[in-house]
ZALO-632382 format. One record per residue (C-alpha): residue in three letters; x, y, z. Coordinates in pm, whole numbers, plus 32768, in hexadecimal, padded with zeros to 4 digits. Layout:
alaXYZ;...
END
This chain:
met57EB5090DE31;ala58CB5164DF35;asp585C503FE033;glu58B64F57DF39;glu59F84FF6DEEE;gly5A2E4FF0E059;ala5A314E60E055;phe5B3F4E58DF6C;gly5C224F49DFEA;asp5DAA4F4AE019;his5D664E72E16B;his5C684D7AE0C2;pro5D144C39E0F3;arg5CD74BC7DFDB;val5D8F4D1FDF1F;ala5E8F4D15E010;glu5EE44BA4DFB4;leu5EF14BF8DE39;ser5FAE4CF0DE68;gln609A4C3BDEF9;ala60C74B2BDE22;leu60F04C1FDD1B;ala61E64CD9DDB7;arg62D84BDBDD67;his62F54BBFDC33;leu62D14D59DBE9;ser64204D5BDC77;gly64A94C93DB56;leu641F4D93DA72;gln65554E6EDACE;asp66494D85DA3A;ala67114DCCD90E;ala672D4C8CD8CF;arg65FA4C04D7CA;pro65B34AC6D84A;ala65A54B27D987;arg64964C33D8FF;leu63BE4B0BD88C;gln63CE4A4ED998;ala631F4B1DDA5C;leu62564BA9D96A;ala61B84A49D943;gly61A84A2EDA9C;leu60C74B83DAB0;arg60284AD3D985;glu60084971DA76;thr5F8D4A12DB86;val5E954AD9DB08;leu5DCE4A25DA17;ala5DDF48E5DAC3;gln5CF7496DDBAD;arg5B8949DADB68;leu5B864B27DC5A;pro5A564C11DC84;pro5A6A4D22DB8E;pro5AB14E12DCEB;val5BBB4D48DD58;leu5C834D76DBF9;gln5C4F4EB8DBD8;glu5CC74F14DD22;val5DEB4E12DCDE;phe5E1C4EB4DB67;gly5E095004DBDA;lys5F135028DD08;val60144F1FDCB8;leu60104ECDDB24;leu5F914FF3DA5D;arg60DC50DBDA9E;pro61B54F67DA7E;leu61324F1CD950;thr60F6503ED8D7;arg6278504FD8C5;cys62BD4F11D80F;leu61D14F8ED6EE;ala6290510AD6F5;asp63FC5099D6F9;asp64034F2CD708;pro64EA4EE2D5B8;ala64874D56D5AF;glu637F4D1FD4FE;arg62E84BCFD5BD;cys63054CC8D6DA;arg622A4DB9D639;glu611F4CBAD5CD;leu61014C2BD73F;ala61024D92D7D2;leu5FE64E15D6DF;glu5F2D4C83D72E;leu5F144CE4D8A4;thr5EA64E48D866;arg5D924DE1D78A;his5D0D4CF7D84B;gly5D384DD6D9B4;leu5C854EDED8DF;ser5B704DEED840;arg5AF44DA0D97D;gly5B6A4E8EDA7C;thr5A2D4F89DAF8;arg5AFF50BFDADD;pro5B9350CFD98D;ala5BD85244D978;lys5C8E526FDAA1;ala5D9F51A7D96F;leu5D9B52F1D899;pro5EB653BBD911;phe5F885298D904;leu5F4C51C9D798;met5EF852F2D6D6;pro605B5382D6E1;ala60D05200D6A5;leu600651F3D5A7;ala605B5346D4FB;arg61D652DBD551;arg61B351A3D49A;leu60DF521FD372;cys60CE5353D308;trp61FE5349D1E6;pro62DD53A9D199;arg63945383D2D4;ala64D152DBD2F7;asp644451F6D42C;gly62EB5196D365;glu62825031D377;ala632E4F69D24B;cys62504E3AD254;glu61064E4ED190;glu60404D63D29D;leu60934E3AD39D;arg603B4F6DD307;leu5EF44E71D2A0;gly5EE44E39D41F;leu5F164F7DD49E;leu5DEF4FEBD394;gln5D144F2AD429;leu5DA64F81D5A1;leu5D0650F7D538;gly5BE7507ED48F;leu5B944FC9D5FC;leu5BD250EFD6AA;leu5AF051E6D5B2;glu59D550BDD5F4;val59DD50D4D75C;cys5A5D521BD7C4;asp59595352D7D3;ala59935457D709;asp59E05584D841;ala5B085476D890;leu5B7D543DD71D;ala5B6B55B8D6D4;pro5C9F562ED73F;tyr5D57552DD6C2;leu5CDF555ED581;pro5E04564DD47C;glu5EC954E8D4E6;val5DA953D2D468;val5D8254BAD337;cys5ED654B7D321;val5ED8535CD324;leu5DC15317D206;arg5E8453B1D13F;ser5FB65328D129;ala5F0151D3D128;leu5E2A5259CFDA;leu5F2E524ACF49;asp5FE05131D005;pro604F5038CEAD;tyr5FF14F02CF75;pro5E8F4EF7CEDE;arg5DDB4E4CD00E;ala5E774F72D10A;lys5DC55061CFE4;arg5C8C4FACD04A;glu5CBB4FBED1BF;gly5D215132D194;cys5BDB516DD0D9;ala5B395086D1DF;ala5BBD5172D2EB;ala5B5552C5D214;ala59FB5268D202;ala59FF51FCD35D;cys5A875337D3CD;ala59965406D315;lys588B5369D3CD;ala58F4536AD532;met593754C1D546;pro587355A1D407;glu587956BAD501;his5A2856D2D4DB;phe5A56563CD3C9;his5A075725D2C8;met5ADF581BD334;gln5BF45747D2AA;ser5B405679D1A6;glu5BDC56DBD077;ser5D1C56B2D0D5;leu5CBF5534D064;ile5C355571CF23;lys5D675597CE58;pro5DFB5422CEF2;leu5C915383CE9F;met5C5B53F8CD2B;gln5DFE537FCD1B;ala5D4D5227CD90;ile5C27520BCCD0;ser5CB051A0CB7D;his5D825089CC43;gln5DA14F48CB6F;his5D164E85CC96;tyr5BB44E97CC6C;arg5B634E7ACDDF;val5C3F4F75CDFC;arg5B45503DCD24;val5A354FB9CDD3;ala5A9D5043CF08;val5B2F519BCE80;ile59EA5210CE11;gln59235199CF50;ala5A145253D03E;thr59E5536FCF65;gly589A5385CF82;ala58825374D0F2;val59C45489D0E6;ile58C15569D019;gln578B551DD0BA;tyr58305560D22A;gly593C562AD1E9;asn593A5781D0F4;ala584B577DCFE5;lys592D5882CF08;ser5A0C5757CEB5;phe58F256BFCDEF;asp597E5797CCBA;asp5AE056EDCCEE;val5A565563CCEA;phe59115564CBBC;ser59FD552CCAAC;his5A9C5413CB52;leu5969536DCBB5;ala58D153B3CA73;gln59D4530EC9E3;arg598C5211CA9B;cys587051ADCA1A;phe5933510BC8D4;asp59DE500FC9A9;asp59E14ED7C93C;ile59844E4ECA7F;pro580A4E35CADE;gln58754E64CC54;val59124FB4CC27;arg57E85012CB51;glu57254FBDCCB5;ala57DA5055CD4D;val57E3519CCCAB;ile564E5177CC73;ser56305171CDE0;val56F05276CE79;ala56185360CD6A;gly54F352FBCDD8;glu556E5311CF4C;trp55F25454CF29;leu549E54CBCE48;leu53FC543ACF93;his548B54E2D0A3;leu559355CAD035;arg556F56FCD0F4;asp55CA580CCFE2;arg551756B7CEDC;tyr5439581ACE1C;ser559058A3CDC4;tyr562557A5CD11;phe549E56D1CC80;his54F75721CAF2;lys56435663CB33;leu55D4555CCC3D;ile54BB551ACB30;pro5554546BCA20;leu564A539ECAF3;leu551452FBCB7D;leu547152C7CA57;ser5564529AC98C;gly5540512DCA37;leu543350EFC9B2;thr54B450CBC872;asp55C64FD2C93A;glu55E84E3EC8AD;met55B24D97C9C3;his54494D71CA1A;glu549A4D77CBF6;asn552E4F05CBA0;lys540C4F3BCA9E;glu53414F00CBCD;leu541A4FB9CCB2;ala541550CBCBF1;leu52935101CBB6;thr52405082CD5F;tyr5346519ACDAC;trp526B52C1CC8F;lys514F525FCCFE;lys519F52CBCE99;val524053F3CDCB;gly50FC542ECD63;leu502D540ACE4F;gln50EF549CCF5A;trp511B55F5CE8A;glu4F8A55EACE3B;lys4F7055A2CFBD;glu502D5725CFDA;asn4FA757E6CEDC;glu4E2A578DCF12;asp4DB758CECF19;asp4E6658F0CDE6;ile4DD557E5CD08;lys4C9A57C1CDCF;asp4BBF582BCC7B;lys4C885714CBA7;leu4C675637CCB1;asp4ABC5647CCD4;phe4A915657CB5F;tyr4B7F5537CB02;ala4B3E54AAC9DC;met4BE853B1C895;pro4C3A5472C731;ser4B2B53D4C672;tyr4C58538BC54A;tyr4D4252F8C651;pro4E2E5244C566;gln4DF95097C5A2;gly4EF84FDDC657;leu4F4A50F2C72A;thr4F1350F6C8E6;arg4ED652A0C8EB;pro4FCC5336CA61;glu4F235397CB74;leu4ECA54D5CB90;gly50115529CC93;cys50D95492CB76;arg5038553FCA78;glu508156C0CB34;leu51AF5699CB81;val521F5622CA0F;thr51715760C984;arg51EE5844CA75;asn536657E2CA53;ile53435784C8FB;phe53CB58E4C834;lys54EF58B1C936;ile554A5759C8B5;leu54E9573FC76A;pro5600583FC6FF;gly572C572CC784;leu565C561BC725;cys56645697C5C9;his57BB56CAC5D4;asp57D15542C63D;ile573854DEC517;thr581E5548C44A;asp595654CDC512;trp5A7F543FC457;val5A6852F3C53E;glu59425233C4CF;gly58FF51B3C611;thr58B95330C6B1;arg57D85343C577;ile572151E7C5A1;lys56CD5286C701;ala567E53C9C6BD;ser55865343C5E1;gln54E95249C69C;leu54B85362C7A2;leu540E5467C6CB;ile52F95366C66B;ile52B4532BC7D4;leu52CD54EEC81C;leu51DC550FC70E;gln50F553EFC772;his50CE547DC890;ala50CA55DEC871;glu4F9A55A2C749;asp4F475709C68E;his500B57F0C723;ile515C576DC661;thr50865862C54A;gln515059B2C5F5;his528758B1C5C5;met52595850C443;glu5353590FC3B0;leu544A5888C46F;leu53BD5731C438;leu53B3573AC2D0;arg54E157BEC2B4;thr5577569DC381;leu54D455C5C2C5;tyr55065620C168;arg56685612C19D;val566E54D4C251;cys55895424C13D;ser56735479C056;asp573A535EC0B7;gly564352A2BFD7;glu56955126C0C0;gly56CC50E8C22A;thr563D50CDC38C;val56515219C3A5;val55D5524FC27D;arg54935179C2C1;asn549C51E1C453;cys54165390C3D5;val52FE52F7C29E;lys525B526EC3E3;ala529153D2C46F;ala520F5470C324;glu50D05377C33E;leu50A353EBC4D3;ile50A75563C427;gly4F8D550AC336;ala4EBC545DC48F;phe4EE955B4C576;val4F1B56DAC477;ser4E165771C372;pro4E405714C21D;ala4E0F5887C1FB;val4F6958A3C29C;ser4FFA57CDC28E;leu4FEB577DC0DC;lys500358EDC0CC;leu5183591CC128;ile51C357E2C073;val51315834BF48;ser51EF599DBF8B;asp532658EABF6E;leu52B55805BE69;glu52A05909BD4F;lys53C159D3BDAF;ala54B05893BD89;pro54095759BD6C;met54EE5653BE20;pro54A654B8BE2B;ser54BC5509BFD7;tyr53A25607BF9A;leu52B35530BED1;met533553FFBFE6;val52EF54E7C113;leu51725551C064;ala511453D1C036;ala5175537EC196;val50B7548EC22B;met4F6A5453C117;gln4F8A52C0C18A;gly4F52533DC2E9;ser4E2B542DC2AE;pro4CE353A8C2F8;lys4BF853A1C196;lys4B10547FC1DD;val4C195571C266;leu4CB5553AC11B;gln4B935554C03D;pro4B7B56B1C033;his4CA556C3BFBE;leu4CD555C5BEB0;val4C9556A6BD6D;phe4DBA57BCBDE8;leu4EC3567ABDF3;ala4E4555F2BCC8;asn4E7F573CBC27;thr4F9F5776BC99;leu50505602BC64;ser4FE85634BB06;arg507E5733BABE;pro519F5715B9BE;glu529B57D9BA7E;ile524E56EDBB7B;ser51EA55A4BAEC;gln52F955BDBA14;arg54245698BA9A;ser551C5570BAAE;glu556D5427BA03;glu55FE53B1BB60;ala55B5526FBBEC;phe559852C0BD22;tyr54A35405BCC7;val53C45322BC05;glu538851E6BCF6;gln53065313BDF1;leu522553C2BCDB;leu518E522FBC9A;cys51B1522FBE14;cys50D85394BE53;val4FAA52F9BD7F;gln4F83516DBE05;val4F7F5248BF58;leu4E585349BECD;ile4DB951EABE45;asn4DD55107BF63;val4D61521FC078;cys4C2F52BEBF9F;gln4BA55176BEBC;glu4A6B51B3BE2E;asp4AAB5364BE80;cys4BC8535DBD51;arg4A9C5310BC33;glu4AF154B0BC7D;ile4C2D54D4BC17;ser4C34538ABB56;leu4C775460B9EB;gln4DDD5515BAD5;leu4E2A53CFBB67;thr4E17531FBA05;lys4EF1540BB94D;leu4FDC53DBBA5B;leu4FF5529DBA3A;val504952BBB8DF;thr514753D0B90A;ile524052EDB9F4;thr51F151BCB910;ala528E528CB807;ile539352F5B8E8;pro54B35219B828;ser556851C6B995;ala541B514ABA14;gly54444FF9B97B;his54764F4BBABC;leu53464F94BB1F;his527F4F27BA34;val51BC4DE6BB05;lys515F4F29BC1F;leu5115501ABAE9;glu50144EF3BA6F;glu4FA44E9CBBFD;thr4F4D4FF3BC45;ile4E5F5022BABB;asn4DAC4F18BB4B;ala4D8B4F63BCA2;leu4D0B50B6BC2C;ala4C1A5036BB50;glu4BB84F53BC49;ala4B755079BD29;gln4A8D50C8BC73;arg49B74FBFBC15;leu4A634F81BA7C;gly4AAD4E5ABA1C;gly4C0F4E7FB9DE;ala4D2D4F44B93C;val4C6B4F51B7CE;asp4B214FE1B891;leu4C0C50C0B921;tyr4C605160B7FB;arg4B2F515BB747;gln4AA15226B83F;his4BE1533DB7F3;ile4C4F530CB6A6;ala4BB1546EB621;glu4C285539B6F5;leu4D8C546EB6FD;met4DAD548DB581;glu4D43561FB59C;trp4E3C5629B690;val4F785576B5FA;ser4EEF560DB4A0;leu4F355791B525;thr506E57A8B494;his50AB56ABB37F;asp50ED57C4B270;his52305814B37A;trp529056B2B3BF;thr53FF561CB3AE;cys54B65514B448;tyr54B5557FB55E;ser536355FCB58C;pro52E0550FB6DB;glu5195551EB5F2;leu52155419B524;leu529C531BB62E;gln5100536EB6D0;leu5022534BB572;asp511B51D6B574;val50AF517BB6B4;ile4F4751E0B672;thr4F0C5120B520;ser4FF85002B59A;gln4F314FA9B6F1;ala4DAB503CB6A9;gly4DA84EDCB565;pro4C5F4F03B4F8;val4BFC505DB54A;ile4CEB50E6B47C;gly4C3B50A1B34F;glu4B0A519CB40E;ala4BE752B0B3EB;leu4C6A5266B2A9;gln4C0D5385B200;glu4CC95458B2F1;phe4DFC535CB2AF;met4E0D5371B15A;leu4E2254B6B14E;ile4F3E54EFB233;leu4FEF53F0B129;gln4FA454A4B018;thr503855DAB0B3;cys51735548B162;leu51E05469B05D;gln5221556EAF3E;ile53455565AED6;ser53C85698AF2D;arg53AF5659B0BB;asp54D155BCB18F;pro55185476B0F2;arg557F53FCB26B;met53F75445B2BF;arg537853B6B17E;leu544B5251B1D1;lys538E524FB339;leu523F52A9B2C8;phe52575148B19B;thr52BB5093B2A2;ser519050C7B367;leu50ED5093B22A;cys515D4F73B1B6;gln51214EF7B2F7;leu4FB24F35B335;leu4FB14EA1B185;gln50594D31B21B;lys4EE74D0FB29F;pro4DD44E0BB1F2;asn4C8F4D81B248;glu4CFA4D91B3C2;thr4DA14ED2B3AB;ile4D6B4FEFB2A0;asn4C834F3EB1B4;ser4B9F4EBFB335;gln4A6B4F9DB262;gly4A944F21B0F4;gln4AFA5084B0A5;phe4C67506FB05D;cys4BED501BAEB2;asn4B78519FAED8;tyr4CDA524EAF23;leu4D9A5113AE39;glu4DC65200ACE8;met4E52532DADE9;val4F4B5240AEAE;ile4FC35195AD49;lys4FEF52B5AC8D;asp502653E5AD62;ile50FF5338AE97;leu518F51E9AE05;ala51DB5246AC9D;pro5296538FACE9;asn534F52D7ADFD;leu53A951DDAD0B;gln546852F3AC67;trp55EB52B0AC77;gln567C5390AD6F;val581953D4AE06;gly583C535CAF48;arg581B524AB034;thr56E752AFB0ED;ala561252EDAF70;ala56965158AF27;ala55F8510AB068;ile54A351DAB02D;arg54D75160AEBD;thr54FB4FB2AF71;thr540B5025B033;ala52CC509BAF56;val53074F56AE56;ala52E74E70AFD2;cys51694F5EAFE5;leu50E04EF4AE5B;trp51964D87AE9E;ala509B4D8DAFE2;leu4FB24E2DAF37;ile4FEA4D29AE39;cys4FFA4BE6AEFA;ser4ED14C45AFB5;gly4DB64C8BAE91;leu4D834DD8AEED;leu4E114E2AADA0;ser4D354D5BAC94;pro4D984D24AB1E;lys4C7E4E2DAAB3;glu4D254ECDABA5;met4EA44EB3AB2F;leu4E0A4F0AA9EE;asn4DBC506FAA26;val4F1D50D4AAA7;arg4FEE4FF8A9DB;asp507150FFA921;ala50A551B2AA57;leu5171509EAAF7;thr52214FD2A9F1;pro537350BBA9B5;gln53B55119AB1F;ile53834F90AB6A;ile547E4F4FAA4E;ala55765016AAA1;thr557D4F9CAC0A;leu55E44E50AB5E;glu57344F42AB82;glu57454F73AD1B;asp584A4F5AADDB;ser577F4E82AEEC;lys57314CD0AE94;met55B44D54AF57;thr557E4E5DAE59;arg55DB4D6EAD1B;leu55224C30AD92;leu53E34CAEAE0B;ser54104D93ACA8;cys544F4C5FABFC;arg53134BBCACB7;ile52054CF1AC57;ile527B4D2EAACE;his52234B87AAEB;ala50D74BDCAB9A;leu50DC4CE0AA6A;leu50D94C17A954;asp4FF54AFAAA1C;ser4EF14C0EA9F8;cys4EF94D0FA8BE;gly50424CA0A829;lys4F7A4C62A6C9;asp4F7D4DD8A6C0;phe50DF4E13A756;glu52024E82A626;leu52B94D3CA68E;ser53F94D78A5B8;lys54414E96A68F;met54284DC3A812;tyr54BE4C86A78B;pro564B4CFEA763;glu56144D4BA8E6;leu55954C0AA97F;leu56C44B97A8C9;lys57BB4C5EA952;arg572C4BDCAAA6;leu57964A70AA44;asp58D74ADFAA8B;asp586E4B5AABD0;thr59574B2EAD1B;ser58344AD2ADD0;his57A74962AD96;asp567C49B9AE16;val56374B3AACF3;arg56BA4A4EABB3;leu55BE490BAC19;ala54C04A13AC55;ala552B4AD9AAE2;ala551B496DAA58;asn53CC4951AAC1;ala53604A9DAA44;leu54064A34A8F8;thr52EC4905A8FA;ser51CF49FFA911;trp527D4ACBA809;phe524049BBA6F3;arg511B4950A762;cys509E4AB4A6F2;ile510A4A56A5CD;asn4F8C49E9A53D;asp4F614A50A408;asp4FE04A09A2A0;glu502C4B81A24A;lys50E74BE9A39E;lys51A34A9FA375;ala52344AF9A22A;leu529B4C65A2B0;leu53874BD3A3A1;lys54024A93A2D8;ala55784B55A320;asn55264B7DA47F;ile547C4A32A4AF;glu560D49A0A414;val56D64A7BA4C4;leu56114A00A62E;tyr564C488CA5BE;gln57DF489EA5A3;glu57E94979A6D2;leu57264876A772;leu57F64752A6C4;val592C47D8A79E;his588A47EBA8C6;leu57F04695A8B3;asp59594620A8D6;asp597846EAA9F7;pro5A3D4650AB40;asp59084680AC2E;gln57D54558ABD7;lys56F245E5AC72;ile572246F9AB78;gln57154615AA42;ser55F24566AAC3;val554746D8AA8F;ile55BD472DA94F;leu556A4609A8D2;asp5420465EA8F0;val5429479AA897;leu54D246F1A746;lys53A545F7A748;glu52AE470EA77E;gly534D47E6A672;gly53C246D3A576;thr526C4674A4ED;leu527C47F6A433;tyr53944774A32F;pro5415462AA3AE;asp54D04604A24E;thr55A54752A2C7;leu55AB46BEA405;ala5624456BA389;lys573E45E6A2C8;glu57A346B6A3E6;ile57DB4575A4A5;glu589C44FAA395;ala59934605A39F;val59DE45E8A521;val596D44B3A59B;his5B1B4430A55A;lys5B84456CA636;his5A9144DAA78C;arg5B284468A861;thr5A2D4357A87D;pro590742EBA723;thr57FD425EA835;tyr573443DDA845;cys57714409A6E1;asp56E042AEA6A3;gln559B430DA773;leu55534441A6B0;leu554A4387A54F;gln54944262A60F;his53A84383A67C;leu53814412A561;glu537142B3A482;ser522D426FA577;thr519443C0A4F4;gly51464329A39B;trp529043C1A2EF;arg535842FFA219;tyr54EF4335A1DA;ser5527439CA099;glu567C43A8A015;ser562C44CA9F0C;
END
């Protein structure tokens, strides 16, 4: 090297020749006129760049002839073009010279003068500031650490100004230079690195994503090669970049976190902060970022294993996959699991706080990270259960959303890794203190994640707990009911045939949920769940399930029936059982009728009686498929009529009492229509029913009046010859003036049956006066504006006219001239003649 330098010394012909050529232009740099300086610089540029000089020659000429003039021009020349040309020549000389460190004493002060802000003579041109920073980067690249060390204060000053430069490209170049400086002289840089942290953090949220990427990369180098104590100052800023919209920015965070975990000198002290930073990348939207984070994480885990091989030797030797590891998950390496396990106690508190943050993005990222941490920590999360459950309860109270779904997945991992003896005990204890829907949601998720064999010993405990009234009937809030049903669905789904052991409790639970008014929107899910419970036990369906438990269910609901009110949940539960059990209710008829007999006494709560009557009425619509499926209802028929229906048909004040009478009448009509109340049985209950039914003809309810007319019609057809007919027809006549068209028609049909009941001469003679009154009234209605009424009244008179045709004919003759049309009167007379009657003027 010494020989080479001597060969290209001052007296080398080529050096001397070039120096002489350059000297002619250098004098022009001192000229006050800008054109002259530009001409001189142009001449220098042509002389130096046009010739391909060997590096030693260029270095000799540059160092001794050009460096100082060019440096002065860089630092002091007022013309931008002059400074630009000087910069170009300087970079050319440094990049091709062999001893660039010789230029540091001249260039570093000049760079500091032009780039350190605020200065009056600082570089105003953005492109020149960028070029000067690139020159600094070149110096940091080609000079060794010992040469650069004395100028570190100037370098740091320039870097700080560059990081605050408003020109984005200058910022990026400053970041690159900061990273290069940190790597070039780490032994000296750590003393100055802290001064770069503040400007870096001011630029980390810059609007240009490339600037953000450059700042993150520079921060990584500054911390890694500088003072690691600054980590706490940058961590929160880096964590925020995990939420950046630009994938390249998030990639930069992943790379920096990974490098720190691998190479940071004090990394063990910061594992609890670095691990979440890197693991957040495993949930990134971009597949490439996920793969990068996973690659780094595996390297970190393997490195930790090697560094701590003695501590984990037993675990390495006896590596085994847990028997109940969740399907679809890949178990992380031992080193990765150990890293999380040993630091999770520091990570969890902050993470749980972030899951409840007001910013949605923070909550989502934190909930995703929680899943990853639990997967790594496995059964070691047991000691953190109270904190985890408290957090999950709070989050799941929101009901829906990405965060809630993530927390449900986290709860499923708890079920997979934590013993049910611990997790279920804690959750049930919280549920007993204050039943909340979020508690049930977490419980369902934990059960969902639990292996079947592990959960099986706790089935009875869970079923008994959930079916307790203070939990199953705690709230009618829709969200609460949904989560309660979810718990039942999970138990059936996870345990399948093992549910046979808790089938009764689950059936009670499903009946309870169905009976809650706010659960109406869940009817499809409830039906599916009942069928699933039956299928798990290899039963034919819901009916077989009810048949299996009907005795216990009836005993369950009837325990307190002596004290039921309209607010008693058992009342609604009974309605569910009777409506869903189908023919099975006929197998428990004795218990059901006992409840009816007790609860339908007129001294009991009217609204409660109304609900029960409504249930009974629905059953009587199809009695052979429900209440009479075993053919035993006839044994209770007299009791139903005399002890239940008749008393409730008596008039009482109030709208509820009126509704009860309507429902009771509907029940009686259903009995008649279904054939359960045969003519013989009607005769047995005639005296008990007739007065009440006649009284209901005056009810305000159109339905009551209509059904009462139909019932009287049926009674007259069945056992009318035994009725006291003189008291019945006036009430039916009144109904011919009813506001309801249907009631008038039903009353007319009943009067037809009334006439048919007069089947002997003695009764005919006794009722002659009543018959005459009927003729008169019916003839009025024969002229009704409604043609259907006229037609029906015509049929009634045809039926009754055969009793006293002469009397009817006289009545017709007396009123026919008053009718709008004599058509119906003529038809009636023709009918009488067709029966053999002949008109007599006497």
